[in-house]
C-alpha positions as CSV (number, residue, x, y, z in Angstrom):
1,X,-84.8,102.3,95.6
2,X,-87.8,103.5,97.5
3,X,-89.0,101.8,100.7
4,X,-92.3,100.8,99.1
5,X,-90.6,99.2,96.1
6,X,-88.2,97.3,98.3
7,X,-91.1,96.0,100.4
8,X,-93.1,94.9,97.3
9,X,-90.1,93.2,95.8
10,X,-89.3,91.4,99.1
11,X,-92.9,90.3,99.3
12,X,-92.9,88.9,95.8
13,X,-89.6,87.1,96.3
14,X,-91.0,85.5,99.4
15,X,-94.0,84.2,97.4
16,X,-91.8,82.9,94.6
17,X,-89.6,81.0,97.1
18,X,-92.6,79.4,98.8
19,X,-94.1,78.4,95.4
20,X,-90.8,76.8,94.2
21,X,-90.3,75.2,97.7
22,X,-86.8,76.6,98.1
23,X,-85.3,78.7,100.8
24,X,-85.3,82.5,101.1
25,X,-84.6,84.7,98.1
26,X,-82.9,88.0,99.0
27,X,-81.6,91.0,97.2
28,X,-77.8,91.0,97.2
29,X,-76.0,94.1,98.2
30,X,-74.3,96.3,95.5
31,X,-71.5,98.7,95.1
32,X,-74.0,101.2,93.8
33,X,-76.2,102.9,96.4
34,X,-79.9,101.9,96.4
35,X,-79.4,99.1,93.9
36,X,-79.0,95.3,94.1
37,X,-76.3,93.4,92.4
38,X,-78.5,90.4,91.9
39,X,-80.5,87.7,93.8
40,X,-79.2,85.4,96.4
41,X,-81.0,82.0,96.9
42,X,-80.6,80.3,100.3
43,X,-81.2,76.6,100.3
44,X,-81.7,74.8,103.7
45,X,-79.9,71.5,104.5
46,X,-81.4,68.5,102.7
47,X,-82.8,70.7,99.9
48,X,-79.7,70.2,97.8
49,X,-77.3,67.9,99.7
50,X,-76.9,66.1,103.0
51,X,-77.5,67.8,106.3
52,X,-73.8,67.5,107.2
53,X,-72.9,69.9,104.4
54,X,-75.2,72.6,105.8
55,X,-77.2,75.1,103.7
56,X,-76.2,76.3,100.3
57,X,-76.2,79.8,98.9
58,X,-76.4,80.6,95.2
59,X,-75.9,84.1,93.8
60,X,-77.3,85.1,90.4
61,X,-75.9,88.4,89.1
62,X,-78.2,91.1,87.7
63,X,-76.6,90.9,84.3
64,X,-78.0,87.3,84.0
65,X,-81.4,88.5,84.9
66,X,-81.4,91.6,82.7
67,X,-83.0,90.0,79.6
68,X,-86.0,89.0,81.7
69,X,-86.5,92.4,83.5
70,X,-89.2,94.9,82.8
71,X,-88.1,98.5,82.7
72,X,-89.2,98.9,86.3
73,X,-87.1,96.0,87.3
74,X,-84.1,97.4,85.5
75,X,-84.2,100.3,88.0
76,X,-83.7,98.0,91.0
77,X,-80.4,96.3,89.8
78,X,-77.0,97.7,89.1
79,X,-73.4,97.7,90.2
80,X,-71.3,94.8,91.3
81,X,-71.4,92.4,94.3
82,X,-69.2,93.8,97.1
83,X,-66.2,91.6,97.9
84,X,-67.3,91.5,101.5
85,X,-70.5,89.7,100.5
86,X,-68.6,87.0,98.7
87,X,-66.6,85.8,101.7
88,X,-67.8,82.6,103.2
89,X,-70.2,81.8,100.4
90,X,-70.3,78.3,99.0
């Protein structure tokens, strides 16, 4: 993925998360170089549950997003989520 494309996608994801009033939305790492395995949604405390539970993280694999992707978006995603990225997720 080119640097400019990654910047544009990060910018758009930031705007989406502000509009939906949720936490950050990030590209998840992938086992395929220069691709993303999906989107990771980060919810702050109080957004989903009590503060004592802390923040929540929700991962959406690219296969779930595929029916909604334009051909350009299809170039961004691929591969699987690395096992190291799954550790410690709720």
